C-alpha positions as CSV (number, residue, x, y, z in Angstrom):
1,X,-0.2,0.0,0.0
2,X,1.4,3.4,-1.0
3,X,0.5,6.2,1.4
4,X,2.7,8.9,0.0
5,X,1.0,9.1,-3.3
6,X,3.8,7.6,-5.4
7,X,3.5,4.8,-7.8
8,X,4.6,1.3,-6.3
9,X,7.3,-0.5,-8.0
10,X,6.3,-2.5,-11.2
11,X,5.1,-6.0,-10.7
12,X,7.0,-7.2,-13.9
13,X,10.7,-7.0,-14.5
14,X,10.2,-6.3,-18.1
15,X,9.1,-2.9,-18.5
16,X,11.0,-1.6,-15.3
17,X,12.8,1.1,-17.2
18,X,9.7,2.5,-18.6
19,X,8.1,2.7,-15.4
20,X,11.1,4.2,-13.6
21,X,10.9,6.9,-16.2
22,X,7.3,7.5,-15.8
23,X,7.8,7.6,-12.0
24,X,10.4,10.1,-12.5
25,X,8.2,12.3,-14.7
26,X,4.9,11.9,-12.6
27,X,5.9,11.6,-9.2
28,X,6.6,14.9,-6.9
29,X,9.7,15.3,-5.3
30,X,10.5,13.3,-2.2
31,X,9.8,15.3,1.0
32,X,11.6,15.2,4.2
33,X,11.1,12.5,6.8
34,X,9.1,15.2,9.0
35,X,6.0,15.6,6.6
36,X,2.5,14.9,7.9
37,X,1.8,10.9,7.3
38,X,-0.5,8.5,8.7
39,X,0.6,7.2,12.3
40,X,-2.3,5.0,13.5
41,X,-5.7,3.6,12.0
42,X,-8.3,2.6,14.6
43,X,-11.4,0.7,12.7
44,X,-14.8,-0.5,14.6
45,X,-17.8,-2.1,12.7
46,X,-16.2,-1.4,9.3
47,X,-16.9,-3.9,6.8
48,X,-15.5,-7.2,8.2
49,X,-14.1,-5.7,11.4
50,X,-16.8,-6.3,13.9
51,X,-14.9,-5.2,16.9
52,X,-12.6,-2.3,17.4
53,X,-9.2,-3.1,15.6
54,X,-6.1,-0.5,16.0
55,X,-3.6,-0.7,13.1
56,X,-0.1,1.0,13.5
57,X,1.9,2.5,14.1
58,X,2.8,3.0,10.5
59,X,6.2,3.7,8.8
60,X,7.2,7.2,7.4
61,X,8.0,6.1,3.7
62,X,6.5,2.7,3.0
63,X,4.1,0.5,4.5
64,X,2.7,-3.0,3.1
65,X,-0.3,-5.1,4.3
66,X,-0.2,-8.9,4.0
67,X,-2.3,-11.7,4.9
68,X,-4.2,-14.6,3.5
69,X,-7.0,-14.2,1.2
70,X,-10.5,-12.8,3.0
71,X,-8.4,-11.5,6.0
72,X,-9.5,-7.8,5.2
73,X,-6.5,-6.3,3.6
74,X,-8.2,-4.4,1.1
75,X,-10.7,-3.2,3.8
76,X,-7.9,-1.3,5.3
77,X,-7.4,0.8,2.2
78,X,-11.3,1.1,1.8
79,X,-11.3,2.5,5.5
80,X,-8.4,5.1,4.6
81,X,-10.6,6.2,1.5
82,X,-13.7,6.5,3.6
83,X,-11.8,8.9,6.0
84,X,-10.6,11.0,3.2
85,X,-14.0,11.6,1.9
86,X,-14.3,9.3,-1.6
87,X,-17.3,9.9,-3.4
88,X,-17.0,7.3,-5.8
89,X,-18.1,4.2,-3.7
90,X,-17.1,1.7,-6.4
91,X,-13.7,2.2,-5.5
92,X,-14.3,0.9,-2.2
93,X,-16.4,-1.7,-3.8
94,X,-20.0,-0.8,-2.1
95,X,-23.2,0.6,-3.6
96,X,-24.2,2.6,-0.6
97,X,-22.8,3.8,2.6
98,X,-25.0,1.3,4.6
99,X,-22.9,-1.4,3.1
100,X,-19.9,-0.4,4.7
101,X,-21.2,-1.3,8.4
102,X,-20.3,-4.9,9.3
103,X,-23.0,-7.2,7.8
104,X,-25.1,-4.0,6.9
105,X,-26.2,-4.0,10.9
106,X,-27.9,-7.3,10.7
107,X,-25.5,-8.6,13.4
108,X,-26.4,-5.9,16.2
109,X,-23.6,-3.6,14.8
110,X,-25.4,-0.4,13.8
111,X,-22.3,2.0,13.1
112,X,-19.1,1.9,11.4
113,X,-16.5,4.3,12.7
114,X,-12.9,5.0,11.1
115,X,-10.6,6.8,12.8
116,X,-7.2,8.3,11.1
117,X,-4.1,9.7,13.3
118,X,-1.8,12.1,11.4
119,X,1.5,12.9,12.4
120,X,1.9,16.7,12.3
121,X,5.6,17.3,13.9
122,X,6.3,19.4,10.7
123,X,4.9,23.0,11.7
124,X,6.3,24.5,8.2
125,X,4.2,22.0,6.2
126,X,1.3,21.8,8.7
127,X,-2.3,22.6,7.3
128,X,-2.9,26.1,7.9
129,X,-4.5,26.6,11.4
130,X,-3.4,23.5,12.8
131,X,0.3,24.2,13.4
132,X,-0.2,23.9,17.3
133,X,-1.2,20.3,16.8
134,X,1.3,17.8,16.9
135,X,-1.3,15.1,15.9
136,X,-4.4,15.6,13.7
137,X,-7.3,13.0,14.4
138,X,-9.9,12.7,11.8
139,X,-13.0,10.1,12.3
140,X,-15.8,9.4,10.3
141,X,-18.8,7.7,11.4
142,X,-21.7,6.0,9.5
143,X,-25.1,4.9,11.3
144,X,-27.7,2.7,9.8
145,X,-30.4,5.0,8.7
146,X,-28.3,7.5,6.6
147,X,-26.5,9.5,9.2
148,X,-23.2,10.5,8.6
149,X,-20.7,12.8,10.8
150,X,-17.0,14.0,10.7
151,X,-15.0,14.4,14.2
152,X,-11.7,16.7,13.8
153,X,-9.8,16.5,17.2
154,X,-13.1,15.1,18.7
155,X,-15.1,18.1,17.5
156,X,-18.1,17.6,14.8
157,X,-17.3,19.3,11.7
158,X,-18.6,19.5,8.1
159,X,-17.5,17.5,5.3
160,X,-16.6,20.5,3.6
161,X,-14.0,21.4,6.1
162,X,-12.4,18.1,6.1
163,X,-11.7,18.3,2.1
164,X,-10.5,21.8,2.7
165,X,-7.9,20.2,5.3
166,X,-6.7,17.5,2.8
167,X,-6.7,20.0,-0.1
168,X,-4.6,22.4,1.9
169,X,-1.9,19.5,1.9
170,X,-2.5,18.5,-1.7
171,X,-4.5,15.6,-0.8
172,X,-7.4,14.6,-3.1
173,X,-9.2,11.3,-2.7
174,X,-11.3,11.8,-5.5
175,X,-8.6,12.4,-8.0
176,X,-8.9,9.5,-10.6
177,X,-5.0,8.9,-10.1
178,X,-5.2,9.0,-6.4
179,X,-5.1,5.0,-6.4
180,X,-3.2,3.3,-9.1
181,X,-4.7,-0.4,-8.9
182,X,-3.1,-3.5,-10.5
183,X,-3.3,-3.5,-14.3
184,X,-3.4,0.4,-14.7
185,X,0.7,1.1,-15.1
186,X,0.6,0.4,-18.6
187,X,-2.4,2.6,-19.2
188,X,-0.5,5.2,-17.4
189,X,2.6,5.0,-19.3
190,X,0.4,5.3,-22.7
191,X,-1.5,8.2,-21.9
192,X,-1.7,11.0,-24.4
193,X,-0.1,14.6,-23.6
194,X,-3.2,16.1,-22.5
195,X,-4.3,13.3,-20.2
196,X,-0.4,13.3,-18.7
197,X,-0.7,17.0,-18.1
198,X,-4.1,16.5,-16.5
199,X,-2.7,13.8,-14.2
200,X,0.4,16.1,-13.4
201,X,-2.0,18.8,-12.4
202,X,-3.9,16.5,-10.3
203,X,-0.5,15.2,-8.6
204,X,0.6,18.9,-8.0
205,X,-2.6,20.0,-6.7
206,X,-3.3,22.8,-9.2
207,X,-6.4,21.1,-10.4
208,X,-8.1,21.5,-7.2
209,X,-7.7,25.3,-7.3
210,X,-9.0,25.3,-11.0
211,X,-12.0,23.5,-9.8
212,X,-12.3,26.0,-6.9
213,X,-11.8,29.0,-9.4
214,X,-14.5,27.5,-11.9
215,X,-16.9,26.9,-8.7
216,X,-16.2,30.3,-7.9
217,X,-16.9,31.7,-11.4
218,X,-20.3,29.9,-11.5
219,X,-21.0,31.2,-8.1
220,X,-20.2,34.8,-9.2
221,X,-22.4,34.5,-12.1
222,X,-25.4,33.3,-10.1
223,X,-24.8,36.1,-7.9
224,X,-24.7,38.6,-10.8
225,X,-27.9,37.0,-12.0
226,X,-29.4,37.3,-8.8
227,X,-28.3,41.2,-8.5
228,X,-29.7,41.8,-12.1
229,X,-33.1,40.3,-10.9
230,X,-32.7,42.4,-7.7
231,X,-32.1,45.6,-9.8
232,X,-34.8,44.6,-12.3
233,X,-37.5,44.3,-9.4
234,X,-36.0,47.5,-8.0
235,X,-36.8,49.5,-11.4
236,X,-40.1,47.9,-12.3
237,X,-41.8,47.1,-9.1
238,X,-40.3,48.7,-6.0
239,X,-39.3,52.0,-7.3
240,X,-42.8,52.7,-8.7
241,X,-44.4,51.6,-5.8
242,X,-42.1,53.7,-3.4
243,X,-43.2,56.9,-5.8
244,X,-46.7,56.0,-5.4
245,X,-46.2,55.7,-1.7
246,X,-44.5,58.9,-1.7
247,X,-47.4,60.6,-3.5
248,X,-50.0,59.3,-1.2
249,X,-48.1,60.2,1.7
250,X,-47.9,63.8,0.3
251,X,-51.5,63.9,-0.4
252,X,-52.1,62.3,3.2
253,X,-50.1,65.3,4.6
254,X,-52.1,67.6,2.4
255,X,-55.3,66.2,3.9
256,X,-54.2,66.2,7.6
257,X,-53.4,69.9,7.2
258,X,-56.5,70.8,5.5
259,X,-58.6,68.7,8.2
260,X,-56.7,70.4,11.1
261,X,-57.6,73.7,9.1
262,X,-61.4,72.8,9.0
263,X,-61.4,72.1,12.7
264,X,-59.9,75.4,13.6
265,X,-62.6,77.1,11.2
266,X,-65.3,74.9,12.8
267,X,-64.2,75.9,16.5
268,X,-64.2,79.6,15.1
269,X,-67.9,79.3,13.9
270,X,-69.0,77.6,17.2
271,X,-67.8,80.5,19.0
272,X,-69.4,83.0,16.8
273,X,-72.8,80.9,17.1
274,X,-72.3,81.0,20.9
275,X,-71.9,84.6,21.1
276,X,-75.0,85.1,18.8
277,X,-77.0,82.6,21.2
278,X,-75.9,84.7,24.0
279,X,-76.9,88.1,22.6
280,X,-80.1,86.4,21.5
281,X,-80.9,85.5,25.3
282,X,-79.9,88.9,26.4
283,X,-82.4,90.3,24.0
284,X,-84.9,87.6,25.0
285,X,-84.6,89.2,28.8
286,X,-85.1,92.5,27.3
287,X,-88.5,91.4,25.6
288,X,-89.4,89.9,29.0
289,X,-88.9,93.2,30.7
290,X,-90.9,94.7,27.8
291,X,-93.6,92.2,28.3
292,X,-94.0,92.8,32.0
293,X,-94.1,96.6,31.2
294,X,-97.1,95.8,28.5
295,X,-98.9,93.8,31.4
296,X,-99.0,96.7,33.5
297,X,-100.2,98.8,30.6
298,X,-102.7,96.3,30.1
299,X,-103.9,96.5,33.8
300,X,-104.4,100.1,33.7
301,X,-106.3,99.8,30.4
302,X,-108.7,97.2,32.0
303,X,-109.1,99.9,34.8
304,X,-109.9,102.2,32.0
305,X,-112.3,99.9,30.6
306,X,-114.4,99.7,33.9
307,X,-114.4,103.3,34.3
308,X,-115.8,103.3,30.6
309,X,-118.3,100.9,31.6
310,X,-119.6,102.6,34.5
311,X,-119.8,105.6,32.0
312,X,-121.8,103.3,29.5
313,X,-124.1,101.9,32.1
314,X,-124.9,105.5,33.3
315,X,-125.6,106.4,29.6
316,X,-127.8,103.1,29.3
317,X,-129.8,104.4,32.2
318,X,-130.6,107.6,30.7
319,X,-131.3,106.1,27.2
320,X,-133.7,103.9,28.9
321,X,-135.5,106.7,30.6
322,X,-135.5,108.4,26.8
323,X,-136.9,105.2,25.4
324,X,-139.7,105.1,27.9
325,X,-140.5,108.6,26.9
326,X,-140.1,108.2,23.2
327,X,-141.8,105.1,21.9
328,X,-140.5,105.7,18.1
329,X,-139.2,103.1,15.8
330,X,-135.9,104.6,15.5
331,X,-135.5,104.4,19.3
332,X,-136.4,100.8,19.2
333,X,-133.9,100.2,16.6
334,X,-131.2,101.5,18.8
335,X,-132.2,99.7,21.6
336,X,-131.9,96.5,19.7
337,X,-128.6,97.6,18.6
338,X,-127.5,98.6,22.1
339,X,-128.6,95.2,23.8
340,X,-126.4,93.5,21.2
341,X,-123.5,95.8,22.1
342,X,-124.2,95.2,25.7
343,X,-124.2,91.8,25.3
344,X,-120.9,91.9,23.6
345,X,-119.5,94.1,26.2
346,X,-120.8,91.9,29.2
347,X,-119.1,88.8,27.6
348,X,-115.7,90.7,27.1
349,X,-115.9,92.2,30.4
350,X,-116.6,88.8,32.1
351,X,-113.8,87.4,30.2
352,X,-111.5,90.2,31.5
353,X,-112.7,89.7,35.2
354,X,-111.9,86.1,35.0
355,X,-108.5,86.7,33.6
356,X,-107.9,89.3,36.4
357,X,-109.4,87.2,39.1
358,X,-106.9,84.6,37.9
359,X,-104.0,87.0,38.2
360,X,-104.7,88.2,41.5
361,X,-105.2,84.8,42.9
362,X,-101.8,83.6,41.6
363,X,-100.4,86.9,43.1
364,X,-101.9,86.4,46.4
365,X,-100.9,82.8,46.6
366,X,-97.4,83.9,45.6
367,X,-97.4,86.4,48.5
368,X,-98.8,83.9,50.9
369,X,-96.2,81.4,50.1
370,X,-93.5,83.9,50.6
371,X,-94.9,85.1,53.9
372,X,-95.2,81.4,55.0
373,X,-91.8,80.6,53.9
374,X,-90.5,83.4,56.2
375,X,-92.6,82.2,59.1
376,X,-91.3,78.8,58.5
377,X,-87.8,80.0,58.4
378,X,-88.2,81.8,61.7
379,X,-89.9,79.1,63.2
380,X,-87.0,77.0,62.6
381,X,-84.4,79.5,64.0
382,X,-86.7,79.4,67.1
383,X,-86.7,75.6,67.3
384,X,-83.0,75.7,66.7
385,X,-82.4,78.3,69.6
386,X,-84.8,76.0,71.9
387,X,-82.9,72.8,70.9
388,X,-79.6,74.5,71.9
389,X,-81.1,75.6,75.5
390,X,-82.3,72.1,75.7
391,X,-79.0,70.4,74.9
392,X,-77.2,72.8,77.5
393,X,-80.0,71.5,80.2
394,X,-79.1,68.2,79.1
395,X,-75.3,68.6,79.6
396,X,-75.9,70.4,83.0
397,X,-78.0,66.9,83.9
398,X,-75.4,64.8,82.6
399,X,-72.8,66.5,84.9
400,X,-75.2,66.2,87.9
401,X,-75.7,62.5,86.9
402,X,-72.0,62.0,86.8
403,X,-71.2,63.7,90.2
404,X,-74.3,61.8,91.7
405,X,-72.7,58.4,90.5
406,X,-69.5,59.4,92.1
407,X,-71.2,60.0,95.4
408,X,-72.8,56.6,95.4
409,X,-69.7,55.0,94.6
410,X,-67.8,56.8,97.8
411,X,-71.0,56.0,99.9
412,X,-70.6,52.2,99.0
413,X,-67.2,52.3,99.7
414,X,-67.7,53.8,103.1
415,X,-70.2,51.1,103.7
416,X,-67.8,48.4,102.9
417,X,-65.0,49.9,104.9
418,X,-67.3,50.4,108.2
419,X,-68.5,46.6,107.8
420,X,-65.3,46.1,109.6
421,X,-65.9,47.8,113.0
422,X,-67.4,50.8,114.7
423,X,-67.2,54.2,113.0
424,X,-64.9,56.7,114.5
425,X,-67.3,59.6,113.8
426,X,-68.9,60.8,117.4
427,X,-71.2,63.7,118.4
428,X,-69.8,66.1,120.9
429,X,-71.3,65.9,124.5
430,X,-71.8,68.4,127.2
431,X,-69.2,67.0,129.2
432,X,-66.7,67.1,126.6
433,X,-66.7,63.3,126.0
434,X,-67.8,62.0,122.9
435,X,-70.0,58.5,122.6
436,X,-69.5,56.5,119.3
437,X,-72.6,55.4,117.1
438,X,-73.1,51.6,116.4
439,X,-72.2,50.4,113.0
440,X,-75.9,49.6,112.2
441,X,-77.0,53.0,112.6
442,X,-74.4,54.4,110.6
443,X,-75.3,51.6,108.1
444,X,-78.8,52.5,108.1
445,X,-78.1,56.3,107.6
446,X,-75.9,55.3,104.5
447,X,-78.8,53.0,103.1
448,X,-81.2,56.0,103.5
449,X,-78.8,58.3,101.8
450,X,-78.4,55.8,99.2
451,X,-82.1,55.5,98.5
452,X,-82.3,59.1,98.3
453,X,-79.6,59.2,95.6
454,X,-81.3,56.5,93.9
455,X,-84.4,58.5,93.7
456,X,-82.8,61.4,92.5
457,X,-80.8,59.4,90.0
458,X,-84.4,58.1,88.6
459,X,-85.7,61.5,88.8
460,X,-82.7,62.7,86.7
461,X,-83.2,60.1,84.4
462,X,-86.6,60.8,83.8
463,X,-85.9,64.4,83.1
464,X,-83.0,63.4,80.8
465,X,-85.6,61.2,79.0
466,X,-87.9,63.9,78.5
467,X,-85.6,66.4,77.0
468,X,-84.4,63.8,74.8
469,X,-88.0,63.2,73.7
470,X,-88.5,66.8,73.4
471,X,-85.2,67.3,71.3
472,X,-86.5,64.3,68.9
473,X,-90.0,66.2,68.5
474,X,-88.2,69.3,68.0
475,X,-86.0,67.9,65.3
476,X,-89.0,66.4,63.7
477,X,-90.7,69.4,63.4
478,X,-87.7,71.0,62.1
479,X,-87.4,68.5,59.5
480,X,-91.1,68.7,58.4
481,X,-90.5,72.7,58.4
482,X,-87.7,72.0,55.9
483,X,-89.9,70.1,53.8
484,X,-92.8,72.5,53.8
485,X,-90.3,74.9,53.0
486,X,-89.2,73.0,49.9
487,X,-92.9,72.3,49.1
488,X,-93.5,76.0,49.2
489,X,-90.7,76.8,47.1
490,X,-91.7,74.2,44.6
491,X,-95.6,75.7,44.7
492,X,-93.9,79.3,44.2
493,X,-92.0,78.0,41.2
494,X,-95.2,76.5,39.9
495,X,-96.9,79.7,40.5
496,X,-94.5,81.6,38.7
497,X,-94.4,79.4,35.8
498,X,-98.4,79.6,35.8
499,X,-97.9,83.5,35.7
500,X,-95.6,83.2,32.8
501,X,-97.9,80.9,31.0
502,X,-100.8,83.5,31.6
503,X,-98.8,86.3,30.3
504,X,-97.9,84.2,27.2
505,X,-101.3,83.2,26.8
506,X,-102.6,87.1,27.0
507,X,-99.9,87.9,24.4
508,X,-101.0,85.3,22.3
509,X,-104.7,86.4,22.4
510,X,-103.5,89.7,21.3
511,X,-105.2,91.7,24.0
512,X,-105.7,95.2,23.5
513,X,-106.7,97.2,26.4
514,X,-107.5,100.2,24.6
515,X,-110.0,98.3,22.5
516,X,-111.9,96.9,25.6
């Protein structure tokens, strides 16, 4: 097995010189012994290796794997190609990746794992970014079901990163001349110039960069197509849309400014209407004053009508006397016309008197209500004064009650103190000696005094209860007086409204005092 990408020695001695010359033309110059090389191989569950097998250490220059047929020699090379990321599975003699697992997972082994340990002591020719690692460990695992993963120094990485690592050291397992199997040496010798150039480029590692350049150019072309498509969208769709939106925004801003101006003018109009309504209200108040003055003039006119009525009745009497004296036809006609006029005057007079009586009744009821309201207010003030006086009396009685209770407590305490023996109090005698009272007598006196105090306490309690009842009655009367005041105020309001209605009715009737 050649691990240094050099052609193995020819199997036959006949074309040895030709093979040697081809080897000198194709193989790269030999590297120093410190280049990166495979140091160890670990296979677990791969093809015929059901258990973990460790192969190594390998030699720096040349290695050969020998054994009986079917012992798994080719599987070692297949495992190395598997780790290096070979894409043509026919080179490792399988149809799909699941066939690389031991017995395709039917023996209980569901995972195939191959680990290759590279010696990286030469830091000058080390892969870029891995100069600090003395060993580089690359592991590839395949699990039944299609899961495939790479491990670089025990870290999960993508397959692209592993390929870039191998390409950086001019190692491409997918190169068609990476493996030169038996029977292909003569084919290599008989290659044409173009094919030989391609093989030299593959061996030198320049083909990899050509492929990357082609891929980069294709990517640039795709990106340029995408940019052209984006520019087309900008020019055909996005830019017209933006211009349309800008126009709509300008229209909207104009609408907003006009709307604000309309609101401002509307506020001015409302203020103007308010001032007009206020002036109209003032004019209505003036008109009401004028109507009151007109009502007064109507009353004066009614009085004048009464005087005229008296004069007309007097004239009627005189005409009656004249009628008795003159029985002519003319007088009879005048009498008929006079009777008609008298009836009309009587009807108008009755209407006027009814209106006047209603007006006077309302005026009198208003005056009575005002007087009643004043009386009720005076009564309320008097009752409040009486209530204050009663409250003062109640406070005095409460103080007397407290004093009486203290005296009772003192007497009870004295009675308890005297139950132990004779009292020390004595009445003076004539000979200057004192004779002490018995404890029973003092106890009787104390009980008598206590009974008097209880009677006085009951009397005070009755008086307090009586004052409380009077206060409650006074408060009830006061509340009823307030309710009467409210009721009279309502009646006053109703009377004023009725007067206003009557005045409006008179004005609606177009009552003329001079005419009647």
